[in-house]
MDTraj code that builds the backbone (N, CA, C; nanometers):
import mdtraj as md
import numpy as np

residues = "MET PRO VAL MET ILE ASP MET VAL GLN ARG SER THR ARG GLN ARG PHE ASP SER PRO GLN GLN GLU VAL PHE LEU ASN LEU TRP ARG THR TYR ASP ARG LEU ARG LEU PHE GLU ASP ALA LEU PHE THR GLN TYR ASP LEU THR ALA GLN GLN TYR ASN ALA LEU ARG LEU ILE ARG ALA ALA HIS PRO GLU LYS VAL PRO THR LEU ASN LEU ALA SER LYS LEU VAL SER ARG ALA PRO ASP ILE THR ARG LEU LEU ASP LYS LEU LYS GLU ARG GLY LEU ILE ASP ARG GLU ARG PRO THR HIS ASN ARG ARG ILE VAL LYS ILE GLY MET THR PRO ALA GLY ASN ILE LEU LEU ASP GLU LEU THR ARG ALA VAL ARG ASP CYS HIS MET ARG GLN LEU GLY HIS LEU ARG PRO ALA GLU MET ARG ALA LEU VAL ASP LEU LEU LYS LYS ALA ARG GLN PRO HIS GLU SER GLY ASP GLY HIS TRP".split()
xyz = np.array([
    [-5.1930, 8.3240, 22.2760],
    [-5.2757, 8.3594, 22.1617],
    [-5.2937, 8.2845, 22.0481],
    [-5.2033, 8.2532, 21.9665],
    [-5.2582, 8.1691, 21.8497],
    [-5.3203, 8.0614, 21.8691],
    [-5.3257, 7.9656, 21.9661],
    [-5.4337, 7.8957, 21.9919],
    [-5.5917, 7.9561, 21.9421],
    [-5.5723, 8.0684, 22.0543],
    [-5.7420, 8.1016, 22.0284],
    [-5.7552, 8.1547, 21.8483],
    [-5.6805, 8.2118, 21.7655],
    [-5.6711, 8.2701, 21.6425],
    [-5.7231, 8.0690, 21.5732],
    [-5.6235, 8.0244, 21.5546],
    [-5.6773, 7.8564, 21.5228],
    [-5.8118, 7.8590, 21.5382],
    [-5.8484, 7.8372, 21.6782],
    [-5.9834, 7.8059, 21.6927],
    [-6.1096, 7.8671, 21.6221],
    [-6.0745, 8.0090, 21.6138],
    [-6.1891, 8.1065, 21.5174],
    [-6.1179, 8.0413, 21.4113],
    [-6.0383, 8.0366, 21.3738],
    [-5.9798, 8.0201, 21.1712],
    [-6.0381, 7.8726, 21.1564],
    [-6.0623, 7.7751, 21.2604],
    [-6.1365, 7.6442, 21.1998],
    [-6.2920, 7.6384, 21.2399],
    [-6.2954, 7.7632, 21.3336],
    [-6.4777, 7.7735, 21.3554],
    [-6.5335, 7.7966, 21.1913],
    [-6.4397, 7.8976, 21.1454],
    [-6.5058, 7.9933, 21.0479],
    [-6.4656, 7.8826, 20.9189],
    [-6.4059, 7.8185, 20.9398],
    [-6.3714, 7.7079, 20.8099],
    [-6.4796, 7.6171, 20.8057],
    [-6.5111, 7.5470, 20.9017],
    [-6.6490, 7.4864, 20.9110],
    [-6.7834, 7.4941, 20.8751],
    [-6.7755, 7.6515, 20.8966],
    [-6.9218, 7.7047, 20.8777],
    [-6.9241, 7.7677, 20.7135],
    [-6.8149, 7.8244, 20.6990],
    [-6.7648, 7.9106, 20.5587],
    [-6.7011, 7.7956, 20.4393],
    [-6.7011, 7.8072, 20.3431],
    [-6.5666, 7.7701, 20.2646],
    [-6.4397, 7.8560, 20.2643],
    [-6.4708, 8.0074, 20.2627],
    [-6.3399, 8.1172, 20.2611],
    [-6.4355, 8.2057, 20.4128],
    [-6.3136, 8.3209, 20.3898],
    [-6.2906, 8.4081, 20.4729],
    [-6.4488, 8.5353, 20.3832],
    [-6.4081, 8.4892, 20.2299],
    [-6.4739, 8.5768, 20.1542],
    [-6.6170, 8.5528, 20.1527],
    [-6.6622, 8.4242, 20.1852],
    [-6.7894, 8.3549, 20.1743],
    [-6.8971, 8.4182, 20.2966],
    [-6.8109, 8.3989, 20.4180],
    [-6.8450, 8.4348, 20.5367],
    [-6.9267, 8.6125, 20.4920],
    [-6.7829, 8.6797, 20.4509],
    [-6.8510, 8.7929, 20.4585],
    [-6.9913, 8.8563, 20.3592],
    [-6.9329, 8.7966, 20.2207],
    [-7.0675, 8.7704, 20.1615],
    [-7.1540, 8.7303, 20.2213],
    [-7.1603, 8.6063, 20.2736],
    [-7.3596, 8.5336, 20.2817],
    [-7.3389, 8.5887, 20.4592],
    [-7.2454, 8.7571, 20.4838],
    [-7.3071, 8.8166, 20.6406],
    [-7.3443, 8.9014, 20.5555],
    [-7.3505, 8.9903, 20.4662],
    [-7.3832, 9.1094, 20.3586],
    [-7.5056, 9.0592, 20.3431],
    [-7.5641, 8.9781, 20.2586],
    [-7.6353, 8.9471, 20.2212],
    [-7.7409, 8.9224, 20.3034],
    [-7.7343, 8.8883, 20.4440],
    [-7.8262, 8.8375, 20.5564],
    [-7.8281, 8.9545, 20.5914],
    [-7.7386, 9.0631, 20.6035],
    [-7.7803, 9.1727, 20.6776],
    [-7.8915, 9.2700, 20.5938],
    [-7.8696, 9.2686, 20.5000],
    [-7.9213, 9.3327, 20.3770],
    [-8.0737, 9.2661, 20.3175],
    [-8.0829, 9.1468, 20.3803],
    [-8.1779, 9.1408, 20.3892],
    [-8.2975, 9.1535, 20.4948],
    [-8.1967, 9.1193, 20.6214],
    [-8.3048, 9.1825, 20.7462],
    [-8.3517, 9.3013, 20.7301],
    [-8.2213, 9.3937, 20.6694],
    [-8.2886, 9.5593, 20.6395],
    [-8.3973, 9.5499, 20.6043],
    [-8.3959, 9.5232, 20.4771],
    [-8.4963, 9.5304, 20.3160],
    [-8.6327, 9.4943, 20.3993],
    [-8.6310, 9.4441, 20.5226],
    [-8.7600, 9.3925, 20.5853],
    [-8.8147, 9.5053, 20.6151],
    [-8.7664, 9.6403, 20.6560],
    [-8.8128, 9.7121, 20.7560],
    [-8.8731, 9.8443, 20.6491],
    [-8.7718, 9.8470, 20.5029],
    [-8.7809, 9.9220, 20.3795],
    [-8.9124, 9.8555, 20.2888],
    [-8.9896, 9.7102, 20.3285],
    [-9.0112, 9.6662, 20.2144],
    [-9.1780, 9.7300, 20.3173],
    [-9.1794, 9.6984, 20.4552],
    [-9.3154, 9.7128, 20.5236],
    [-9.3925, 9.8645, 20.4844],
    [-9.2564, 9.9537, 20.4623],
    [-9.2524, 10.1172, 20.4583],
    [-9.3163, 10.1276, 20.3396],
    [-9.2316, 10.0872, 20.2239],
    [-9.3347, 10.1345, 20.0790],
    [-9.4425, 10.0499, 20.0704],
    [-9.4646, 9.9123, 20.1267],
    [-9.5956, 9.8305, 20.0517],
    [-9.6711, 9.9016, 20.1069],
    [-9.6805, 10.0264, 20.2246],
    [-9.8045, 10.1124, 20.2717],
    [-9.7872, 10.2441, 20.1421],
    [-9.7001, 10.2428, 20.0741],
    [-9.7342, 10.4050, 19.9469],
    [-9.7082, 10.3016, 19.8167],
    [-9.7731, 10.1799, 19.8393],
    [-9.7608, 10.1142, 19.6477],
    [-9.6548, 10.1307, 19.6323],
    [-9.5067, 10.1530, 19.6373],
    [-9.4253, 10.1698, 19.5769],
    [-9.3110, 10.0200, 19.5999],
    [-9.1771, 10.0405, 19.5487],
    [-9.0801, 9.9414, 19.5843],
    [-8.9475, 10.0670, 19.6247],
    [-8.8954, 9.9793, 19.6702],
    [-8.7194, 10.0897, 19.7388],
    [-8.6815, 10.1032, 19.5862],
    [-8.6888, 10.0136, 19.4889],
    [-8.6248, 10.0763, 19.3407],
    [-8.6979, 10.1928, 19.3057],
    [-8.8487, 10.2034, 19.3006],
    [-8.9253, 10.3034, 19.2146],
    [-8.8947, 10.4562, 19.3421],
    [-8.9122, 10.4223, 19.4716],
    [-8.8439, 10.4939, 19.5590],
    [-8.7147, 10.5719, 19.4916],
    [-8.6088, 10.4951, 19.5085],
    [-8.4859, 10.5611, 19.4528],
    [-8.4578, 10.6374, 19.3066],
    [-8.5587, 10.6067, 19.2092],
    [-8.5808, 10.6603, 19.1019],
    [-8.6074, 10.7932, 19.0777],
    [-8.7689, 10.7836, 19.1661],
    [-8.8201, 10.9054, 19.2185],
    [-8.7228, 11.0248, 19.2836],
    [-8.6425, 10.9829, 19.3722],
    [-8.5474, 11.0390, 19.4591],
    [-8.4400, 11.1313, 19.3428],
    [-8.4152, 11.0481, 19.3141],
    [-8.3319, 11.1131, 19.1770],
    [-8.3869, 11.1510, 19.0649],
    [-8.4949, 11.1615, 19.0318],
    [-8.5719, 11.2459, 18.9505],
    [-8.5487, 11.3708, 18.9964],
    [-8.6492, 11.3588, 19.1650],
    [-8.6433, 11.5092, 19.1764],
    [-8.5302, 11.6223, 19.2153],
    [-8.4158, 11.5135, 19.2474],
    [-8.2630, 11.5864, 19.2347],
    [-8.2517, 11.6486, 19.1292],
    [-8.3182, 11.5864, 19.0009],
    [-8.2439, 11.6790, 18.9059],
    [-8.3692, 11.8647, 18.8567],
    [-8.4658, 11.8110, 18.8955],
    [-8.5723, 11.8997, 18.9107],
    [-8.5199, 12.0168, 18.9134],
    [-8.5764, 12.1482, 18.8425],
    [-8.7239, 12.1457, 18.7245],
    [-8.6176, 12.0599, 18.6015],
    [-8.4945, 12.0591, 18.5740],
    [-8.4766, 11.9201, 18.4733],
    [-8.5071, 11.8249, 18.4880],
    [-8.5351, 11.7442, 18.3123],
    [-8.5583, 11.6570, 18.2825],
    [-8.4390, 11.5384, 18.3038],
    [-8.4595, 11.4380, 18.3293],
    [-8.3127, 11.3264, 18.3460],
    [-8.3680, 11.2283, 18.2106],
    [-8.2320, 11.2045, 18.1467],
    [-8.2496, 11.1057, 18.0495],
    [-8.2726, 10.9556, 18.1280],
    [-8.3837, 10.8539, 18.0468],
    [-8.3758, 10.7070, 18.0958],
    [-8.2526, 10.6506, 18.1467],
    [-8.1360, 10.6408, 18.0610],
    [-8.0130, 10.6017, 18.0677],
    [-7.9687, 10.6484, 18.1387],
    [-7.9377, 10.7453, 18.1842],
    [-7.8784, 10.8516, 18.3067],
    [-7.9246, 10.8360, 18.4132],
    [-8.0790, 10.8012, 18.4088],
    [-8.1098, 10.7569, 18.5509],
    [-8.0546, 10.6047, 18.6042],
    [-8.0672, 10.5258, 18.4995],
    [-8.0436, 10.4123, 18.5409],
    [-7.9422, 10.3975, 18.5623],
    [-7.8222, 10.4383, 18.5452],
    [-7.7107, 10.3990, 18.5750],
    [-7.6410, 10.4669, 18.7283],
    [-7.8040, 10.5781, 18.7692],
    [-7.7258, 10.6222, 18.8826],
    [-7.8163, 10.5282, 19.0258],
    [-7.9384, 10.4453, 18.9344],
    [-7.9552, 10.3650, 19.0639],
    [-7.9285, 10.2946, 19.1260],
    [-7.9252, 10.3176, 19.2563],
    [-7.8647, 10.2195, 19.3735],
    [-7.8314, 10.0525, 19.2952],
    [-7.9137, 10.0305, 19.2697],
    [-7.9748, 9.8702, 19.1954],
    [-7.9845, 9.8263, 19.1017],
    [-7.9122, 9.7690, 19.0417],
    [-7.9383, 9.7265, 18.8856],
    [-8.0863, 9.7697, 18.8317],
    [-8.1496, 9.7958, 18.7478],
    [-8.2602, 9.7765, 18.6828],
    [-8.3062, 9.7169, 18.5449],
    [-8.2985, 9.5901, 18.5204],
    [-8.2821, 9.5441, 18.4006],
    [-8.3846, 9.6275, 18.3008],
    [-8.5084, 9.6347, 18.3875],
    [-8.6701, 9.7002, 18.3281],
    [-8.6621, 9.8036, 18.3209],
    [-8.5917, 9.9410, 18.3336],
    [-8.6031, 10.0212, 18.3812],
    [-8.7109, 10.0954, 18.2841],
    [-8.7625, 10.0786, 18.1940],
    [-8.8966, 10.1214, 18.1172],
    [-9.0102, 10.0616, 18.1668],
    [-9.0185, 9.9506, 18.2570],
    [-9.1645, 9.8957, 18.2968],
    [-9.1218, 9.9810, 18.4825],
    [-8.9915, 9.9977, 18.5181],
    [-9.0118, 10.0826, 18.6286],
    [-9.0485, 10.2289, 18.6009],
    [-9.0838, 10.2726, 18.5193],
    [-9.1285, 10.4011, 18.4622],
    [-9.2478, 10.4198, 18.4396],
    [-9.2698, 10.3030, 18.3632],
    [-9.4548, 10.2843, 18.3268],
    [-9.5008, 10.2950, 18.4640],
    [-9.4713, 10.2033, 18.5440],
    [-9.6114, 10.2283, 18.6459],
    [-9.6124, 10.3309, 18.7206],
    [-9.4862, 10.4385, 18.7306],
    [-9.4561, 10.5327, 18.8198],
    [-9.5236, 10.6436, 18.7387],
    [-9.5391, 10.6253, 18.6160],
    [-9.5965, 10.7185, 18.5284],
    [-9.7867, 10.6868, 18.5025],
    [-9.8032, 10.5682, 18.4845],
    [-9.8900, 10.5246, 18.5294],
    [-9.9893, 10.5667, 18.6357],
    [-9.9207, 10.6443, 18.7763],
    [-9.9944, 10.6772, 18.9041],
    [-9.9615, 10.8230, 18.8843],
    [-9.9235, 10.8806, 18.7682],
    [-9.8851, 10.9984, 18.7917],
    [-9.8091, 11.0661, 18.8454],
    [-9.7023, 10.9849, 18.8986],
    [-9.5837, 11.0807, 18.9520],
    [-9.4618, 11.1245, 18.9123],
    [-9.4310, 11.1198, 18.7977],
    [-9.3259, 11.1345, 18.6651],
    [-9.4123, 11.1767, 18.5280],
    [-9.3558, 11.1975, 18.4568],
    [-9.4175, 11.2295, 18.3217],
    [-9.3047, 11.2074, 18.2123],
    [-9.3109, 11.2139, 18.0600],
    [-9.2138, 11.1469, 17.9880],
    [-9.2126, 11.2746, 17.8288],
    [-9.0696, 11.3076, 17.8147],
    [-9.1126, 11.3729, 17.7365],
    [-9.0032, 11.2862, 17.6333],
    [-9.0231, 11.2935, 17.4887],
    [-8.9089, 11.2976, 17.3727],
    [-8.9005, 11.4517, 17.3025],
    [-8.7623, 11.4655, 17.2814],
    [-8.7122, 11.5736, 17.2167],
    [-8.7234, 11.5552, 17.0763],
    [-8.7591, 11.6600, 17.0055],
    [-8.7919, 11.6487, 16.8920],
    [-8.6815, 11.6444, 16.7751],
    [-8.5491, 11.6865, 16.8191],
    [-8.3993, 11.6751, 16.7534],
    [-8.3539, 11.5614, 16.7928],
    [-8.4014, 11.4697, 16.8589],
    [-8.3799, 11.3410, 16.8792],
    [-8.4452, 11.2705, 16.9347],
    [-8.5553, 11.1967, 16.8898],
    [-8.7109, 11.0955, 16.9428],
    [-8.6719, 10.9607, 16.9994],
    [-8.4980, 10.9251, 16.9964],
    [-8.4509, 10.8232, 17.0073],
    [-8.4296, 10.8211, 17.2454],
    [-8.4425, 11.0118, 17.2589],
    [-8.3969, 10.9965, 17.3805],
    [-8.5260, 11.0106, 17.4584],
    [-8.5280, 10.9582, 17.6029],
    [-8.6510, 10.9867, 17.6779],
    [-8.6398, 11.0837, 17.7529],
    [-8.6761, 11.1334, 17.8203],
    [-8.6559, 11.2398, 17.9513],
    [-8.7651, 11.2500, 18.0393],
    [-8.6992, 11.2056, 18.1964],
    [-8.8058, 11.1806, 18.2740],
    [-8.8219, 11.3275, 18.3550],
    [-8.9344, 11.3887, 18.4065],
    [-8.9446, 11.4487, 18.5121],
    [-8.9819, 11.4103, 18.6138],
    [-9.0139, 11.4900, 18.7319],
    [-9.1255, 11.5278, 18.8821],
    [-9.2756, 11.5788, 18.7983],
    [-9.3677, 11.5109, 18.8713],
    [-9.4686, 11.5498, 18.8399],
    [-9.5029, 11.6102, 18.9748],
    [-9.5857, 11.7280, 19.0229],
    [-9.6385, 11.6985, 19.1230],
    [-9.7027, 11.6417, 19.2579],
    [-9.7440, 11.5707, 19.1913],
    [-9.7782, 11.4521, 19.2470],
    [-9.6665, 11.3515, 19.3241],
    [-9.5878, 11.3439, 19.2141],
    [-9.4796, 11.2913, 19.2646],
    [-9.4068, 11.3440, 19.4173],
    [-9.3855, 11.4904, 19.3644],
    [-9.3547, 11.5676, 19.4396],
    [-9.3845, 11.5441, 19.5786],
    [-9.5417, 11.5558, 19.5880],
    [-9.6170, 11.5589, 19.7330],
    [-9.5960, 11.4120, 19.7757],
    [-9.5703, 11.2873, 19.7013],
    [-9.5763, 11.1609, 19.7261],
    [-9.4024, 11.1489, 19.8016],
    [-9.3041, 11.2153, 19.7698],
    [-9.2001, 11.2134, 19.8326],
    [-9.1743, 11.3287, 19.9438],
    [-9.2424, 11.4228, 19.9379],
    [-9.2259, 11.5210, 20.1030],
    [-9.2972, 11.3941, 20.1940],
    [-9.4180, 11.3284, 20.1578],
    [-9.4640, 11.2536, 20.2574],
    [-9.4193, 11.2021, 20.3185],
    [-9.3074, 11.0953, 20.2338],
    [-9.2372, 10.9903, 20.2373],
    [-9.0849, 11.0572, 20.3776],
    [-9.0687, 11.1883, 20.3410],
    [-8.9192, 11.2357, 20.4066],
    [-8.9476, 11.1408, 20.5158],
    [-8.9782, 11.1669, 20.6277],
    [-8.9858, 11.1414, 20.7807],
    [-8.9831, 10.9805, 20.7811],
    [-9.0987, 10.9640, 20.7066],
    [-9.1115, 10.7752, 20.7279],
    [-8.9540, 10.7029, 20.6879],
    [-8.9151, 10.7509, 20.5953],
    [-8.7900, 10.6850, 20.5801],
    [-8.6879, 10.7567, 20.6535],
    [-8.6854, 10.8388, 20.6584],
    [-8.5772, 10.8980, 20.7991],
    [-8.6001, 10.8015, 20.8898],
    [-8.7270, 10.7583, 20.9821],
    [-8.7410, 10.7058, 21.0850],
    [-8.7143, 10.5882, 21.0215],
    [-8.7371, 10.4872, 20.9482],
    [-8.7048, 10.3420, 20.8846],
    [-8.5598, 10.3805, 20.9145],
    [-8.4862, 10.4287, 20.8480],
    [-8.3444, 10.4156, 20.8790],
    [-8.2475, 10.4362, 20.9929],
    [-8.3415, 10.4924, 21.0560],
    [-8.2716, 10.5166, 21.2279],
    [-8.3401, 10.3175, 21.3488],
    [-8.4493, 10.2864, 21.2901],
    [-8.4852, 10.1520, 21.3041],
    [-8.3517, 10.0634, 21.2324],
    [-8.3589, 10.0720, 21.1273],
    [-8.2548, 9.9956, 21.0418],
    [-8.1396, 9.9762, 21.1439],
    [-8.0383, 10.1445, 21.1631],
    [-7.8817, 10.1419, 21.1827],
    [-7.9025, 10.2214, 21.2799],
    [-7.9650, 10.2888, 21.3632],
    [-8.0129, 10.4012, 21.4466],
    [-7.9234, 10.3417, 21.5885],
    [-7.8676, 10.1975, 21.6052],
    [-7.8207, 10.1452, 21.7188],
    [-7.6653, 10.1826, 21.7077],
    [-7.6029, 10.1888, 21.5577],
    [-7.4696, 10.2707, 21.5102],
    [-7.4154, 10.3896, 21.5700],
    [-7.2959, 10.3186, 21.6470],
    [-7.2626, 10.5011, 21.6701],
    [-7.1940, 10.5785, 21.5003],
    [-7.1897, 10.6920, 21.5262],
    [-7.1259, 10.7832, 21.4060],
    [-7.0351, 10.6793, 21.3653],
    [-6.9626, 10.6811, 21.4297],
    [-6.8002, 10.6280, 21.3536],
    [-6.8251, 10.5035, 21.3311],
    [-6.8707, 10.4041, 21.3535],
    [-6.9148, 10.2356, 21.3397],
    [-6.9861, 10.2933, 21.1914],
    [-7.0818, 10.3725, 21.1751],
    [-7.1191, 10.4374, 21.0406],
    [-7.0206, 10.4553, 20.9094],
    [-6.9832, 10.5331, 20.9576],
    [-6.8381, 10.5670, 20.8775],
    [-6.7410, 10.5073, 20.8436],
    [-6.7162, 10.4134, 20.9562],
    [-6.5937, 10.2979, 20.9174],
    [-6.7270, 10.1758, 20.7974],
    [-6.8273, 10.1487, 20.8686],
    [-6.8668, 10.0762, 20.7430],
    [-6.9116, 10.0868, 20.5995],
    [-6.9044, 10.2409, 20.5846],
    [-6.9487, 10.3031, 20.4619],
    [-6.8102, 10.2676, 20.3972],
    [-6.6657, 10.3425, 20.4231],
    [-6.5572, 10.3037, 20.3963],
    [-6.5396, 10.2028, 20.3541],
    [-6.5310, 10.0593, 20.4701],
    [-6.5471, 9.9113, 20.4007],
    [-6.6223, 9.8845, 20.2570],
    [-6.7445, 9.8927, 20.2797],
    [-6.8020, 9.8812, 20.1633],
    [-6.7839, 9.9172, 20.0373],
    [-6.7486, 10.0514, 20.0161],
    [-6.7278, 10.1570, 19.9561],
    [-6.5598, 10.0373, 19.8764],
    [-6.4840, 10.0175, 19.9584],
    [-6.3846, 9.9604, 19.9228],
    [-6.3853, 9.7906, 19.8660],
    [-6.5036, 9.7215, 19.9267],
    [-6.5359, 9.5928, 19.8811],
    [-6.6109, 9.6133, 19.7377],
    [-6.6487, 9.6922, 19.7366],
    [-6.7143, 9.6896, 19.5828],
    [-6.6487, 9.7844, 19.4634],
    [-6.5758, 9.8878, 19.5094],
    [-6.4359, 9.9751, 19.4131],
    [-6.4214, 9.8485, 19.2640],
    [-6.3850, 9.7484, 19.3448],
    [-6.3142, 9.7455, 19.2073],
    [-6.3967, 9.6531, 19.0818],
    [-6.5289, 9.6696, 19.0971],
    [-6.6167, 9.6192, 19.0074],
    [-6.7472, 9.7118, 19.0097],
    [-6.6753, 9.8503, 19.0320],
    [-6.7756, 9.9801, 18.9541],
    [-6.6677, 10.0411, 18.8371],
    [-6.7557, 10.0633, 18.7226],
    [-6.7028, 10.1789, 18.6888],
    [-6.7106, 10.3463, 18.7428],
    [-6.5501, 10.3777, 18.7063],
    [-6.5040, 10.5064, 18.7655],
    [-6.6214, 10.6259, 18.7572],
    [-6.6998, 10.6278, 18.6485],
    [-6.7885, 10.7620, 18.6794],
    [-6.9488, 10.7333, 18.7551],
    [-6.9252, 10.6393, 18.8475],
    [-7.0388, 10.6350, 18.9620],
    [-7.0379, 10.7251, 19.0023],
    [-7.1369, 10.7755, 19.0825],
    [-7.1828, 10.8801, 19.1938],
    [-7.1433, 10.8902, 19.2972],
    [-7.1034, 10.7207, 19.3242],
    [-7.0741, 10.6724, 19.4583],
    [-6.9709, 10.7064, 19.5360],
])
top = md.Topology()
chain = top.add_chain()
for i, resn in enumerate(residues, 1):
    res = top.add_residue(resn, chain, resSeq=i)
    for name in ("N", "CA", "C"):
        top.add_atom(name, md.element.get_by_symbol(name[0]), res)
traj = md.Trajectory(xyz[None], top)
């Protein structure tokens, strides 16, 4: 058996600089392949995956409004230009903005009826997309994958995340 393990290690060493690089590149390639499904779906609605994520978070707080910085901290991926992302959603009438009179530096974001309608339209399509992406995995495999992914990113996230 040690000969077989040695052959696998040698094969891995030839293709990758380290096991960490192999894992990272596999994560990246997987993300790229799965993202194609999302891009195809959201393009039909003139949205990005990040805009969709923002809309879901805003709706989760509805009828309350969410401070912009609070929203930015909860996005799946970092949004260095959250203002621009929200500008596009506002231009489409999917969200509204409010500056509280007691603190004009804070901007709060809320859902509009049009935003709610769009998310309702997307619900089934997004669920179907996720099935096409990962429906071939058994529930136990998905749970194990989620647990490993959380463990991999845990030292790189602050403890106040909702993930």
